[in-house]
N, C-alpha and C positions, 0 to 999 in steps of 0.2 A: 111237708115244702118240697116242693115236687122237682125233678133231677132238672127239665130241660122246662125254659118257658118260649113263646114263643110273642116274638115280640114283632114282626111283620108287621104287623094293623097299628105298630103302634107310633105317634109324633110326638116329633123330637121339640125342645122349649120348655117356655113354664108352665110347670100344672095348672099351681094359681095364678093368674091372670097379675100384671102390675097396680099397688098402685093409682089414679092419673096422680100427672104432679100439676100445679100452682101452672094457673099460667103466668107467662112473662119469668118464669125457672124455668135452666139446660139445668140435664143431667149432666157429672164432669165427675172427672178419675185427675182429682193433683198427687203433688206431692211435697208436703210441709217438713219445714221444721221440725222434729219432737216436742219439744221445746214451746213450743209458739199451740202445738196442736193441747197441751200439755196444758196452757195458760189461758186462755180461752174456755177451755173444760170445766176450769177452777174455777170458774167465774159462772161458769153456765149451771154449777153442781151449788154456789154462793144464793144463784137468785130460787133454789129447788125450786128446778126446774119450766120455771117459769120464764126459760129462753132457753136452749140450744145453742150449739160453742159455733158446729152452721152461720148457722142467724148472723152471733155476734161475728163473725168473724165477716159476713156479709156483709153487717152497716158497719166494720170496718174500713174495708176494701170502699164502701161505699161513697165510707165519709171522705176517703184517702181523697180520689178519682173525682170531687165534686169540689176539693182546695176545703173542706173545714179543717181540718191538723193545718196546725201550727206549720210553717216551710223553716225548715233547718234554715237556712243563711239567714231566718227573721226571727225563729230562738238565738240562734249565735249572738246574733249580734243583742238584740239585746240585755243576754246573759254579760259580751262584753260590756258591753253602756255602766251595770248594774257591779262587777268590778271593777272598772274608773272608776266609778264614782265614789268607791270604797276606799279605796286607795291617794286617791284628789284632796278625801277627807281626813283620812287617815294623814296625809304632808301635811299640809292647812292644821289639826289638833296640836299636830305636833309642832311647829313653826313657836303657834299661839305660846308654848307650852314651852318657857328657858327658865335649864337651873342656874339658880344664882352662886 
């Protein structure tokens, strides 16, 4: 090992060229909650390497943006209708059975 090295002709930046990006894709830095990354990572692991966690996150975002995911208002209304229906059926059955 030398005591001194001459870097006067050195170039800054990557030593190896960056791999070309896929058309239509943009590289960004984003901070996500750890539990979300863990969730998508676990799904990716279960796929046996067929799909990556970033692809899964991209798909989930696309479904949301394109309106393919159920709207929370619709889901809440459906649950309320189901629960009210259960309660009404229970009351109707209770009225039919009268103690002697």
